[in-house]
LUMZAKOL-796359 format. One record per atom (N, C-alpha, C): x, y, z; residue in one letter. Coordinates in steps of 0.001 Angstrom, whole numbers, plus 500000, padded with zeros to 6 digits. Example, Ala and Ser with C-alpha at 12.3 -4.5 7.8 and 13.67 -1.06 7.14 Angstrom:
REM LUMZAKOL-796359
513190494310507800a;512300495500507800a;513200496700507800a;512850497750507080s;513670498940507140s;512900500030507870s;
***
This chain:
REM LUMZAKOL-796359
037586592512484717m;039582593167485306m;039239594092486685m;037905594435486623v;037367595567487921v;038014594452489582v;037406593867489842f;037850592520490084f;039415592576490998f;040452592857490047f;041797592369490350f;042433593933491369f;041553594614491311f;042149595870491242f;041289596362492849f;039997596514492816s;039118596776493574s;038936595660494109s;037842595709495672s;037553594595496443s;036115594667496569s;035535595010495362t;034155595158495516t;033287594590494288t;031993594339494038n;031498593685492995n;030409594614492841n;030186595448493389t;029266596775492936t;029368597750492601t;029041598016490746p;029764598872490183p;028929600143490278p;030057601385490394s;029344602899490450s;030189603650489300s;029903604986489272n;030545605497488653n;031803606070490035n;031746606395491210e;032768606539491876e;033457605218492267e;033232603755492103r;033933602703491787r;034911602918490704r;034452603192490014v;034891603012488022v;035886604110488479v;035725605484488979d;037016606657489092d;038345605589489859d;037612605195491011l;038666604964491541l;039567603848491057l;039060602756490146d;039969601862489513d;040540602180488538d;040436603496488021i;040992603706486682i;042198604301487594i;041921604648488997s;043039605287489429s;043822603684489997s;043038602805490316l;044366601938490782l;044954601009489462l;044888601183488202l;044819600253486978l;046149601604486725l;046301602809486741k;047055603380486390k;047847603280487198k;047933603258489119n;048814602999489312n;049736601557489371n;049190600463488386f;049471599229488514f;050162599427487289f;050058600328486415y;051007599990485049y;052348600856485456y;051805602144486213l;052986602363486501l;053902602044487268l;053401600964488116n;054206600338489088n;055320598929488324n;054718598850486875h;055217597987486298h;055587598118484756h;056717599108484377g;057055599490483756g;056369600850482650g;055300601106482696y;054415601726481647y;054826603337481970y;056001603633481751y;056185605182482016y;054723606255481321y;053999606027480443d;053499606905479124d;052155606593479631d;051435605699480779v;050405604519480475v;049387606376480926v;048267605639479952q;046729606879480020q;045696606346479684q;044777606822480774i;043596605516480896i;042154606515480473i;042154607063479647p;041097608069479431p;040172608314479791p;039667607075480266s;037668607229480318s;038024605596480467s;036742605451481526g;035863603961482294g;034555604547482017g;033892602971481405s;032343603188481585s;031695601872482241s;030131602225482541i;030062600686482321i;029037600916481706i;028358599281481399e;027705599126480233e;026871597804480805e;025489598590481085i;024152597544481937i;023682596219480693i;024211594909481692v;024072594300480776v;022080593397480771v;022292593426482311n;021070593212482553n;020163593457484549n;019609593256485025n;019519593363486352n;020053593232487286n;021717592056487203n;021804591195488022n;023578591811487353n;023507592096486108s;025305592163485688s;025319593500484940s;026804593725484802a;027146594864483893a;028474594577483858a;029319594964482790n;030168595023482007n;030990596151482482n;032055596498482533l;032868597871482815l;034114597970481981l;034037598883480967v;034540598922479862v;036381600112480194v;037125599378480171f;038373600846480346f;038728600854479118f;039705602203478759v;040346602492477543v;041916602346477963v;042553601551477914i;043957602030478223i;044697602100477104i;045851602975477140n;046797603685476218n;047901603097477147n;048818601753477042a;049528601710478222a;051031602125477468a;051457602030476369g;052483603042475709g;053561601481475829g;055230602047475428q;056109601356475854q;056555600770477144q;057593600130477525l;057809599072478496l;059216600345478603l;059416600557479789y;060856601402480012y;061400600759481600y;062567600848481255k;064071600849482294k;064353602103482779k;064524601777484349f;065967602781484702f;067182602612483624f;067700603883483467n;068984603943482387n;069812604446483880n;070575605963483440e;071314606375484458e;070404607059485425e;071011607514486783v;070077607964488371v;072052607902488652v;071191609431489098v;072434610274489087v;071818611204490758v;072634611739491525v;072084612342492842v;073183613516492458v;072473615229492535l;072525616046492194l;072332617261493753l;073585616964494352n;073927617312495950n;074013618831495955n;072765620249496009e;073073621640496245e;072612621624497672e;073372620587498792s;073508621129499980s;074798620806500694s;075061622234501464p;076595622281502113p;076920621568503575p;075564620681503612s;075648619982504697s;076202618717504611s;075755618335503480l;075838616835503166l;077380616733502787l;078255615978503196n;079259615310503252n;079476614724502123n;080844614040502281d;080918613082501551d;080785611632501620d;080979611039502781s;080542609846503196s;078871610123502925s;078191610701503537d;076788610798503600d;075988610565502010d;077095611474501045l;076725611322499150l;076828609852499056l;078122609673499254k;078284607944499040k;077134606918499544k;077124607224500633f;075907606213501141f;074658606350500524f;074407608018500104i;073020608096499033i;073021607458497825i;074348607465497708k;074613606847495688k;074448605724495555k;075070604879496322k;074654603548496987k;073249603192496820k;072431604215497935i;070511603685497493i;070140603211496601i;070521604574496061v;069808605019494385v;070121604036493533v;071758603814493396s;072282602621492301s;071259601136492494s;070618600909493330s;070017599438493042s;068604599634491433s;068507601272491430l;067412601106490285l;067898600928488763l;069533600535489018n;070065601165487665n;069328599359487319n;068789599776485532g;068428598186484535g;067244597854484952g;066707598069486088n;065312597754486842n;064281598280485556n;062972597619485729d;062214598301485439d;061541599414485965d;060555600395484907y;060369601031485739y;059171601362486577y;059929601510488169r;057879601543488753r;058104602692489691r;056684603287489633l;056751604366490695l;057188604650491757l;056619603163492596i;056811602698494048i;057535603125494528i;059163601935493359d;060451602623493695d;060926604072493872d;060578604636493051l;061211606168493484l;060591606911494803l;059424606577494844s;058543606812496205s;059654606425497345s;059475605056497332n;060466604164498404n;061632605036498851n;062315605128497405l;063417605599497502l;063573607032498284l;063171607962497884r;063003609175498316r;062496609229499608r;062087608602500120n;061541608534501676n;062274607336502205n;063782606914501765k;064607606159502473k;065795607709502461k;065971608327501728i;067065609520501608i;066713610361502707i;065186611031502550t;064688611745503665t;064588611245505177t;064698609927505485d;064655609675506913d;066240609542507112d;066591609268506275y;068535609091506446y;068797610726506716y;068331611476506209l;069175612991506130l;068082613375507607l;066998613218508162y;066518613377509352y;067126612547510368y;067997611339510221k;068356611072511481k;069815611447511670k;070051612008510239n;071553612616510581n;071652613972510416n;070983614778510927n;070518615935511282n;070920616925510145n;070522616638509027i;070673617302507639i;069527617760507396i;069860619245507133d;068224619800507244d;068883620278505709d;068072618951504989s;067900619156503322s;066612618554502658s;066092618543501926e;064873618109501426e;065553617279499819e;064822616351499616v;065212615387498227v;063844615758497138v;064482615928496073q;062970615593495415q;063500615178493685q;063009614027493308y;063411613263491996y;062733614285490352y;063494614119489522s;062805614381488367s;063716613423487659s;062613612929486088l;062915612136485174l;063010613244483675l;063766611912482690r;064027612222481354r;064239610921480710r;063557611282479784k;063508610227478698k;064347610940477257k;064798610190477634e;066790610957477077e;066903609664475607e;066373607906475648t;066508607302475071t;065254606262475024t;064888606090473686p;063856604875473552p;063769603713474829p;062466603978475163n;062617602835476694n;063471602972477934n;063974603959477702n;065259604321478835n;064667605590479515n;064439605739481018i;064590606886481333i;065997607355482485i;065841608245482247d;066878608548483810d;066603609556484676d;067129609429485837v;066805609724487003v;067661610899487631v;067491611568488032s;067980612897489247s;067031612729490250s;068255612526491681f;067275612910492904f;068374614336493079f;067629615206493938e;068121616494493552e;068258616624495306e;069005617317495711i;069325617484497210i;069260618555497088i;068470619320498260k;068907621411498338k;068529621456500053k;069945622281500255e;069227622746501591e;067757623133501972e;067350622991502762i;066161623581503592i;066020625175503836i;065772626523503097l;065863627418503132l;065229628133504434l;063855627982503678n;062928628485504522n;062308627326505692n;063216627479506646k;062622626225507698k;061634627020508474k;060889625884508768q;060257626377509604q;060185625212510889q;060003625657511761f;060288625208513722f;058673624786514336f;058763623963514882v;057498623901515259v;057373625054516697v;056175625395516601g;056288626528517714g;055041625495519105g;053936625606518902n;053276625007520320n;052364623647519428n;052408622679520605i;051616621637520191i;050741621223520795i;049467621342520458v;048024621237520557v;047404620425520260v;046910619531521428v;046561617981521789v;044748618374521472v;044106617467521031s;042414618041521505s;041851616304521134s;040704616197521658g;039822615086521606g;039954613725522814g;041139613838523778n;041783613009524002n;040970612992525666n;039243613149525914d;039304612594527047d;039329612373528092d;039746610914527580i;040620610007528794i;041682609892528544i;042496609962527394t;043905609589527174t;044837610883527791t;045329610804528470e;046309611864529393e;047653612617528294e;047306613252528437e;048260613867527094e;049452613214526832e;050549613527527251s;051583612859527745s;051606611274527048s;050915610796527095v;050494609814526737v;051232609928525180v;049948610586524616i;050129611236523160i;051427611743522905i;051754613030523385r;053469613355523017r;054565612357523010r;054558611216523744n;055260610316524076n;055306609445522904n;054560609896522251n;054433608715520972n;054444610187519599n;054941610841519409l;054634611776518529l;056889612213518599l;056897611691517199f;058413612476516549f;058052613674516445f;058100614278517419f;058590616095517171f;058401616785518293f;058623617793518593a;058293618545519894a;058654619799519592a;058135620625520640e;059016622278520509e;059938622137520165e;060140623173518774g;061795623970518668g;062329623081517693g;061161621758517135d;061839621124516044d;061867621334514521d;062534621434513406v;062307621790512355v;061161620962511632v;060181621717511602v;058849620474510525v;059244619836510187v;058521618286510422s;059016617266509383s;057918616689508533s;057090616419507341n;056143615845506760n;056892615067507601n;057736614048506850l;058177612766507305l;057583612462508811l;057881613024509701n;057630613048510831n;056141612933511503n;055894613952511168i;054332614045511276i;053623613182510732i;053637611994509638e;053325610730508923e;053972609907509787e;054595609770510387k;055215608868511429k;054446608831512949k;053866609823513503s;053848610181514572s;052504609733514336s;051367609805513205k;050033609626512976k;050042608533512844k;051210607291512333d;051107605987512377d;051663605345513976d;051834605964513932k;052493605352516015k;051255605282516804k;050381607013516621l;049421606603517456l;048392605515516799l;047773605879515351k;046700604633514948k;047458603031515482k;048495603022516072s;049121601560515759s;048588601317517341s;048739602570518833l;048302602138519867l;047000601368519653l;046027601729519298g;044813600733519132g;043563601958520453g;044189602937520350f;043349603642521168f;042224604633520822f;042378604891519197f;042131606023518801f;041273605630517345f;040104606332517195k;039474605814515862k;039880606391514362k;040246607826514943n;040917608658513763n;042187609658514725n;043199609435513877v;044221610639514129v;044148611727513189v;044455612562513002s;044861614088512277s;045971615186512951s;046547615700512639i;047538616423512475i;048061617573511599i;047362618978511803f;047178619963511576f;048045620689511771f;048886621448510759k;050249622455510514k;049278624130510491k;049826625099511447e;049450626221511173e;050506626957511075e;050835627418509674d;051871628778509858d;051617629638510164d;052643630657511505l;052216631974512020l;052769633050510839l;052229633874510881k;052324635712509998k;053414635830510856k;054422636614509552n;056377636960510167n;056402636242510976n;056563634689511132s;057210634131511816s;057660632563511195s;058688632198511883q;059378630726511133q;058766629397512037q;057717629961512151n;057146629027513524n;055924628564513014n;055558626929513158s;053853626412513357s;053598625550514010s;052722626319514408n;051811625296515636n;051020624247514886n;051303622956515410l;050752621174515097l;049378621284516028l;048364620975515718t;047517620375516552t;047344618647516102t;047373617865517282v;046982616769517479v;045600616227517841v;044755616116516906k;043592615834517182k;043057614304516483k;041976614230518075v;042211612462518083v;040707612239518572v;040232610999517925e;038781610405518136e;039040609065518729e;038448609051520410e;038432607936520884e;038491606718521166e;038956605400520563n;038068604127520971n;038258603790522420n;036814602994522607a;036649602116523627a;037356601128523799a;038544601185524715t;040078600524525268t;039777599022525873t;038180599076526381g;038369598420527248g;037438596981526956g;037706595846527014e;036606594710526215e;036979593333527504e;035811593122527332i;035274592152528400i;034645591119527128i;035095589553527059s;034699588661526238s;034812587293526380s;034077586176526121a;033724584876526527a;033922584401524780a;034764582908524483g;034510582611523145g;035197581224523459g;034597581084522061a;034855579437521639a;036014579315520351a;036195578284521123g;037684578100518996g;037346576326518808g;037652576414517904v;037728574782517062v;038630574687516255v;039808573980516130s;040517573588514778s;040915571967515040s;041345571791513834n;041760570318513596n;042451569683514853n;042700569380515724s;043832569559516952s;042766569984518144s;042480570858518046d;042268571341519667d;040095572063519321d;039641571802520552a;038550572769520836a;038609573666522622a;037933574673522600s;038361575484523344s;037580576281523703s;037135576790525362i;036550578295525414i;037509579045526341i;037187580182526521s;038149581293526490s;037395582386527511s;037532583191528366f;037573584463528844f;038272585254529069f;038350586631528562s;039730587163529039s;038707588617529602s;039310589473529873l;039315591290529973l;040768591515530172l;040688592773529360r;041341593656529325r;041109595303528678r;042107596300529484e;041910597061529385e;043454597786528711e;043164598545527487k;044567598094526543k;045109599844527292k;044052600778527665n;044619602508528231n;044127602347529528n;044435601790530203f;044230601841531945f;044424602810532210f;042845603342533313l;043743605152533871l;043781606153532861l;043910605800531335g;043944606613530546g;045658607001530451g;046535606331530985k;047829605924530804k;048840605680529980k;047883604591529032g;048472603859527975g;049003602576529190g;048476602018529628i;049442600971530445i;047898599628529911i;048545598958529752d;048005597613528875d;048386596209529859d;046487596742530934t;046731594775531295t;045402593837530948t;045952592796531275n;044771591695530853n;044841590639532012n;043891590142531975a;043985588813532295a;042649587352531498a;043351586338531455n;042773585768530332n;042891584425531038n;041988582970530178v;041962581963531056v;041292581252529499v;041951579808529670t;041484579240528151t;041539577542529282t;040074577050528669f;040316575965528817f;039638575126527400f;040502573782527176g;041361573204525813g;040828571770526106g;040610571477525396t;040845569437525140t;042596569104525267t;043009570546524974e;044860569977524846e;045505570748526188e;045015571629526261r;045830572624527269r;044816573663527790r;044952574054529286v;044733574988530503v;045852576098530264v;044958577565530097i;046018578615530318i;045495579509530769i;046184580172531888g;045745580705532412g;046618582685533076g;046603583849532596s;047711584512532644s;047195586174533521s;048297586500533863l;047754588222534356l;049016588853534222l;048622590218533294g;050027590774533148g;049808592016532702g;050811593236532630f;050677594169532653f;051806595017531345f;051659596255530984s;052411596584529996s;052585598139530292s;053767598547530946n;053608599949531449n;054506600578530427n;054134601508528936p;054994602104528294p;055789603313528315p;055582603402529677d;056082604871530295d;056550604818531520d;057570603640531748f;057552603642533514f;058107604057534317f;057599605138535238n;058478605957535852n;059007607064535368n;058007607424534203e;058173608967532842e;059466609092532647e;060307607264532141t;061552607480532127t;061182606875530519t;060411606494529939g;060176606168528105g;060830604590528088g;060658604097528920n;060700602614528992n;059666602147529109n;059514600244528872t;058035599658528780t;058661598435530315t;057343598437530805l;058178597543532176l;056975596419531947l;057040595330531544n;056008594453531323n;056302593210532261n;055070592537533020n;055200591217533959n;054148590212533390n;054242589385533520r;053380588170533082r;053336587284534283r;052405587221534682i;052154585863536142i;051455584980534962i;051815583619534362f;051088582459534196f;051195581032534729f;049939580455534155v;049714578873534658v;049152578333533620v;050029577252533482t;049445576363532075t;049626574922532448t;048502574042531465s;048611572538532018s;048596572564530855s;049500571006529547t;049161570114528326t;049108569203528763t;048226568441527464y;047927566775527581y;047846567208526057y;048621566552525340y;048592566450523616y;048246564987523701y;047583564809522420d;047537563392522037d;048697562739521912d;049433563603521017n;050919562682520794n;052104562934521313n;051740562990522964a;052564563198523910a;052359562296525117a;053618561803525303a;052838560856526336a;053171560970527474a;052839562500527959y;052776562853528843y;052435564032529371y;052203564753530954k;051267565967530907k;052010566750531579k;051866568325531299s;053514569118532080s;052425570337532768s;052535570854533722k;051855571218534194k;053074572431534375k;052602574364534516s;053750575184535007s;052987576638535390s;053614576922536459i;053497578296537172i;054411578935537268i;054399580522536958g;055818580607536563g;055061582641536421g;056464583422536380d;056627584696536397d;057543585332535661d;057538586596534261n;058175586631533921n;058408588416534199n;059660588708534292l;059414590568534482l;060486591021533398l;060168591621533070s;061301592349531597s;060929594280531328s;062131594536531496l;061747596357531142l;062699596412529742l;062254597154528437s;062315597171527422s;062708599285527346s;064221598889526704y;063817600553525919y;064550600976524740y;064193602228524373e;065979601738523517e;066723603008523192e;067550601616522438i;068900602325522578i;069723602832521735i;068940603067520234f;069235603589518997f;067676603891518415f;067390604576518014q;066111604836516812q;065923603598516108q;064935603483516893n;064156601655515941n;064851600607516371n;065794601034517618i;066211599490518015i;065875599654519336i;065933598337519854s;065031598383520970s;065794597159522226s;065993596984523388l;066387596074523746l;065548596224525288l;065521594811525473e;064835594251526625e;065416593272527669e;065489593675528941t;066133592595529883t;064936591817531059t;065397591007531240g;064206590640532048g;064825589105533237g;063872588814533960l;064064588063534795l;062394586658534668l;062824585655535128g;061532584478534993g;061933583788535787g;060973583140536711i;060515582032537358i;060113581188537165i;059737580054537143s;058764578995537067s;058674577417537518s;058170577260538022f;058034575869538841f;057165574988538149f;057434573657537035d;056933572599536207d;057146571597537019d;055821570198536274s;056196569018536860s;055691568803535668s;056237567237535372i;056449566235533849i;055501564800535004i;053917564373534405d;053896563450534636d;053124562185533187d;054543562025533349t;054239560482532366t;053353559502532363t;053313558989531444d;051766558133531321d;052576556338531567d;051911555973532091t;052539554060531981t;052655553435530669t;052327553862529642s;052469553404528738s;053510554549527844s;053944555337528269a;055221555783527895a;056651555073527698a;057501555247527213s;058683554409526735s;059605554722528288s;060460554059528397n;061074554041529934n;061923555734529691n;062716556038528317l;063059557256528348l;062608558528528597l;060732558314528301i;060447559014528933i;060143559892529998i;060068558144530440k;059535558273532204k;060316558337533134k;061608558664532444s;063036558840533613s;062991560536533509s;061683560766532815r;061942562729532680r;061011563200533760r;060566561930534551d;058995562353535404d;059746563046536290d;058857564004537161g;059770564769538240g;059162566290538407g;059809567026539195s;059164568530539301s;060565569008539540s;060116570367538783y;061403571428538111y;061541573034538541y;062243573137539048l;062417574888539275l;063330575490537950l;063039576663537723t;064068577488536609t;064182578856537111t;065291578871537236n;065636580983537335n;066207581140536232n;065532582231535953k;066585582819533940k;066183583938534129k;066874584603533426v;067710585911533362v;067121585771531538v;067106586876530870f;067576586965529443f;067374588437528889f;067359588707527491y;067516589658527179y;067080589406525328y;066634590506524865n;065701590331523570n;066177591801522746n;066974591971521527v;067227592703521031v;066413593149519564v;065873594263519168n;064718593722518263n;064830595426517144n;065115595278516438n;065629596295515468n;063868596427513813n;063702597591514078d;062436597355513540d;062406598860512702d;062929598691511358q;062796599523510255q;061584599277509384q;060117598937509715r;058954598876509063r;058995600334508994r;058186600423506992d;057473601880507178d;056837602525508322d;055537601066508507r;054337601474509566r;054448600295510518r;054325600450511323k;053869599401512639k;052357598493512105k;051480599726511424f;050060599562510937f;049898599375509786f;049223597858509580q;049666597717507939q;051062597928507269q;051668597347507428t;053511597636507298t;053243597038505817t;054201597925504900k;053989597836503641k;054739597604503289k;056298598244503635n;057938597572503466n;058435597993504170n;060355597109504459g;060991597434505648g;061252595929505639g;061706596263507612y;062172594999507510y;062294595347509066y;062675593815509720t;062460593473511959t;063711592849511365t;064957593005512493f;065677591705513055f;065852591615514492f;065895590549514862g;066160590462516532g;066820589072516628g;066756589493517825f;068042588174518175f;067959587945519863f;068049586879520447g;068028586995522089g;068242585960522911g;068635585194523786q;068887584879524840q;068411584602526212q;068468583478526771s;067935583207527926s;068960581910528987s;069408582290530110l;070375581917531049l;069540581135531752l;069248580017532326a;068724579384533694a;069848578817534269a;070105579680535148y;071447578701536194y;071262578706537378y;070817579654538015f;071254580125539648f;069988578826540186f;070028578203540645g;069271577320541677g;068329576761540648g;068459576423538924s;067551575764538083s;067946574233538089s;066884573297538445d;067437572416538326d;067657571194536736d;067449572083535999i;068656572050534572i;069047573405534248i;069847573833534569p;070444574714533593p;070452574600532054p;070319575833531469y;070542575496530223y;070388577133529847y;070916577258527920l;071284578136527279l;070097578177525924l;069288579104526030s;068637579342524499s;069145580438524032s;068798580403522463n;069277581437521479n;067964581585520385n;067479582439520322n;066591582783519030n;067131584350518297n;067161583569516911i;067337584299515801i;065412584892515227i;065421585984514481s;064119586314514449s;064507587378513245s;063283587830512762g;063338588654511518g;062152588638510577g;061801589880509707s;061087589354508670s;061107590495507624s;061211590540505829f;060974591440505401f;059917591657504571f;059281593184504284y;058041593338503675y;058343594314502278y;057847593978500944n;057430594778499870n;056469594780499540n;056180595998499129e;054970596378498328e;054899596135496460e;054620595521495892f;054930594986494682f;053681595820494003f;052640596190495011s;051709596639494346s;051034596986494478s;049560597739494239q;048326598091495537q;047829597053496414q;047693595866495969e;047188594946496876e;048012593731496798e;049249593740496378f;050474592227496621f;051604593363497202f;051290592153498498i;052280593102500038i;053172591403499893i;054507591355499497g;054974590294499683g;055867590036501164g;055724589357501901t;056303588955503122t;057249587716503351t;058972588055503777i;059471586482504437i;059585587011505696i;059283585892506383k;059314585775507999k;060836584080508351k;061219584647508843y;062175583840509245y;062712583801511121y;062819582521511200r;063053581762512593r;064518580689512719r;065050581108514003v;066390579615514686v;066394580319515554v;065999578404516037k;066183578761517815k;066763577520518113k;067360577417519298s;068388576434519920s;068324576645521431s;068381575247522023i;068252575480523399i;069203573839524111i;069985573939525024n;070888573371525367n;071104573566526768n;071607571814527051s;071709571403528699s;073118572472528451s;073279573026529939i;074962573739530029i;075463573027531612i;075172571295531800n;075888570573532104n;074917569137531877n;075114568043532725s;075110566794532204s;074082566473532039s;072791566904532269k;071288566941532353k;070968567372530913k;069912566598530679d;068559566397529291d;068132568114529973d;067990567885528536i;066183569394528735i;065224569039529337i;064618569913529965m;063190569433529983m;062354568658528610m;061133568135528816l;060321567390527799l;059516568485527452l;059307569985528577s;058223570891528569s;059149571697527646s;060253572160527676d;061479573120526974d;061560572739525478d;061594571509525464r;061821570833523669r;061040571904523339r;061744571914521611i;061442572889520284i;060490572437520381i;059352572576519516f;058308572361518269f;057994573578517438f;057816573346516109l;057256574330515503l;056324574311515270l;055992575453515466s;054148576533515615s;053394576175514339s;052048575827514480n;051337575947513297n;051910577355512105n;051926578284512675s;052180579283511683s;053521579621510757s;054528578492511527e;056092578251511075e;055914577183510145e;054741576426510129l;055074575014508983l;054118574416508908l;052827575559507794r;051407574737507407r;051579573207506449r;050860572737507192g;050626571575505840g;050802570266506838g;051584570101508086f;052082569078508902f;051508569386510192f;050474568413510615k;049529568229512120k;050973568773512739k;050354569900513766h;051032570322515447h;051559569157515689h;053193569556516233r;054099568418517222r;053670567146516620r;053930566963515277s;054215565397514686s;055157565526513689s;056313566829513653v;057745567090512771v;058544566602513715v;059222566118513774g;061313566242514722g;060842564883515163g;062204564729516210p;062823563365516541p;061297562634517314p;062186561505517234m;061174560458517846m;061752559848518980m;060498559258519965v;061026557935520587v;060408556860521245v;060004555878520442d;058876555148520488d;057595555549520276d;057978555746518772n;056655556621517825n;055955558085518651n;056694558676519561e;056144559788520553e;057357561367519792e;056274561932519280y;057067563192519208y;057698563568520340y;059458563962520701i;059648564944521644i;059921566085521788i;060448566619520536g;060716567914520176g;062082568047520218g;062777569225519675g;063856568846519206g;064858570531519894g;066100569852519899n;067131571381520763n;067608572601519595n;067302572242518489y;066581573363517225y;066207573146516270y;065659574582515535s;064622574380514772s;065005575760513722s;064551575820513083y;064515577339511771y;063197576946511450y;062730578202510560s;061929578352509473s;061528579812508865s;061134579278507503t;061479580791506544t;060117580634506095t;058803581580506236n;057548581560505545n;058056582386504144n;057481582224503069f;057415583786502309f;055608583592501914f;055176584631501637s;053581584887501277s;053700585998500834s;052641586197499918t;051965587518499388t;050749587712499380t;050317588139500018s;048899588654499810s;048332588704498692s;047115588680497858f;046623588813496666f;045190589373496776f;044052590321495596p;042736590782496075p;042196589394495847p;040896589033496526n;040135587775496302n;038505588073495461n;038608589392494804g;037297590327494544g;036016589903495355g;036523589766496600l;035161589982497976l;034632591200498359l;034174591751498472p;033290593249498979p;034615593327500083p;034745594806500212d;035382595295501545d;034838595168503095d;033385595255502885k;032887594591504037k;032544593246504887k;033280592901503866w;033459591076504252w;034831591026504919w;035638591700505200n;036804591602506150n;037364590173505821n;038033589967504693t;038716589144504361t;039895589038503975t;040655588790503991n;042196588606503325n;042519587069502534n;043400587083501737s;043534586316501154s;045744585731501214s;046034584672500986s;047461584544501097s;047971584007499812s;049128583753499232l;049809582598498895l;051060582450500414l;051432581120500505f;052361580730500831f;053630579635500617f;054847579984500748l;055941578743500923l;056437578437502183l;056440577293503010d;056717577135503905d;057979576106504221d;059229576643504732v;060535575835504815v;061047575787506132v;061298574920506788a;061134574621508028a;062008573347508569a;062460573089509826n;062651571866510408n;062872572307511992n;062837570658512781v;063582570624513632v;064025569637514133v;064974569469514849w;065918568101514875w;066882568598515938w;067655567310516325g;068747567640517819g;068339567095518723g;068672566145519462v;068886565369520970v;069852565713521655v;069686565980523312d;071190565653523694d;070993564368524774d;070534563171524158f;070355561679524587f;070226560589523333f;070553559501523811d;071106558476522677d;069589558252522727d;069642557509522054g;068200556588521434g;067126557173520454g;066748558644520356p;065603558807519435p;066198558549518301p;064712558724517037e;064865558501515592e;065315560186515601e;066093560666514927d;066193562383513957d;066376562643512714d;065908563089511959s;066059563432510659s;066323565157510536s;067213564714509690s;067821566017509172s;066747566594507798s;066507566357507744k;065496566342505987k;064422567189506448k;064839568096505507i;064037569913504975i;062168569621504784i;061909569895505709r;060045570223505302r;059787571345504883r;058733571016503965s;058357572493502895s;057203571821502651s;056377573181502518s;054912573069502119s;054683574338501343s;053354574266500571i;052743575408499835i;051331575440499898i;050816576553499890g;049349577052500025g;048523578048499608g;046941578028500172i;046428579494500386i;046124579164501586i;046107580893502459g;045204581087503420g;044368581990503181g;043132581865503708v;041801582706504059v;041818583188505279v;041901584815506072s;040893584904506960s;039707585884506633s;038790585676507762w;037679585884507594w;036737586685508660w;036747587786508741v;035943588612510268v;034767588573509948v;034078586956510479s;032443587010510057s;031709587264511246s;030623587035511076p;029711587577512352p;030174587088513678p;030227585749513721v;030279584979514544v;032011584916515462v;032573585740514878g;034224586164515244g;035076585341513643g;036310585578514386p;036928585409512928p;037688584028512854p;037295583708511242i;038050582124510561i;039213582413510016i;039486581229510023s;040802581255509110s;041050579752508797s;041425579723507095f;041092578166506400f;042899578210505861f;043073577019505580t;044469577097504830t;044742576085504721t;045084576048502944l;044869574622502168l;046441574469501592l;047173573376502657a;048310573128501799a;048741571568501792a;049798571611500898e;050426570043500201e;052129570680500770e;052077569472501149a;053730568813501535a;053855568924500227a;055493569743500242i;056446569262499213i;057798568079499560i;057917568267500431s;059099567725500920s;058908567397502505s;058974566065503207k;058509565461504742k;059602564778504586k;059144563680505791d;060091562430506339d;059166561933506441d;059564560245506240s;058383559037506450s;057464559043507274s;058252559253508100k;057096559298509748k;056544560758509805k;056677562331509494d;056140562971509713d;054405562476508891d;053498563575509810e;052380563341509862e;051022564273509311e;050845564633508142v;050703565877507401v;049067566517507477v;048861567665507030e;047450567974507432e;047098568940506775e;046387568420505150t;046154569096503981t;045315570603504162t;044326569976505247f;043676571578505000f;043727571818506571f;043445572801506752s;043087573590508510s;042138574691508616s;041409574977509733f;040810575877509806f;041311576014511218f;040456577187511738q;040310577431513166q;038738578544513384q;038728578286514052l;037149579265514375l;036701579957516000l;037003581466515958g;036361581790517210g;035255582385517098g;035033583075518471g;034659583843518650g;034313585312519759g;033392585942520035t;033532586497521191t;032050587377521374t;031713587461522620f;030397587709522484f;029935588852523955f;
***
């Protein structure tokens, strides 16, 4: 039982206490409101093994019955109250889960903060009828408000204070909010600049102000690495140089080059999250690529530059706008079909693009709940040899079912179409990535010409997955997941290719391990539905390392 709840195989009194806590949370999140675990013990069997014994009184299975909102805040109007009641109504009839109550309270608190309503929310439970629990969410105005006095930043020997302040969700004069303090800690951790982040509150005597101290412990942010990787379809060596906090200003700079059996890639880029002290992010990336896949009868080369500016238009909603230019060449093989040979040549592409992203995850680092949604378009026109319009929609959902089970749904829809009589360039056509459709060989799904896969004009993919405990020690740094992939790529803008609208799907298990020689990932997948010409790949792995 202990392996199911914690990630260690070495029993100790401390681990037993932890497992009691995890067990209780497991039952509380599966309908058992009255669960009691009075004891846990270790029974030594021999020098190599021991039995762990827990006494569990689960009690009855409960469901949520009546869920009400009690409003004692004059700041809450009818529309606010209606919205909150709609949120909490999702509990009606569901099995009792402690995590659902916590998530709803955080969601209401977030709503109150976003709408400048100085109120707090608590909930109370009542067992009025057998096997049923009534819930009351009480919203009260904050009478003794505390305001942020001084903000003190310490421990930042390299990082400029402005970088830290720009990632806080509070400023001097704001009402002190525990939610914003936690969000600030999460945001600072997600930067990767700091080992530890702590925020302390000091209430001042005879004052409504509280001073907040942000204490950080800095990480080394410079990386220089060389690596080697191998997978079922490719072998490569790579070199990279990166500084995530250039000059302590939070600027991410990087240079990378990869030499592989199927592709050579080089890039030089930077990302400035506070361009010209505006809080907007300036991104630039210069790239050079050369690809030659075994199942493609042509080589492609590309050199170009993408420049973009992203900024927040609403809370958690960002807009990125940019320009791009690239020079491409397609060199077809003598064995290629006549249709493929007709695409031989050099091409210039000038494009403008935008992307909108709505990020409503509970945290950027180790997400447990929430969702993302984004869409964007690229228009290649002025001076482009092949003008086109491309579209993309993507998103994800996260839900923590229990302590170590986090469910995820990710989806993506893409399209690209010429806006004149010319056909889309071969290197711009759409293929499904290894992460979108597992269990199938890369670039071996979709439209074909003379047994050559050429990619499509449209694609969609949906990935369902859940993490689960694997019983291995924490120090092994392993993660396990079960997944179901559903995807397809189709559509051509010229006559002749074989096309299929058949939905492809697969089911499987994935394991990733940060080993002493670098990250290793394994995937075991079985195709559920496929086209007769698709190439499957039941087992795949990737191995990489740095030194």
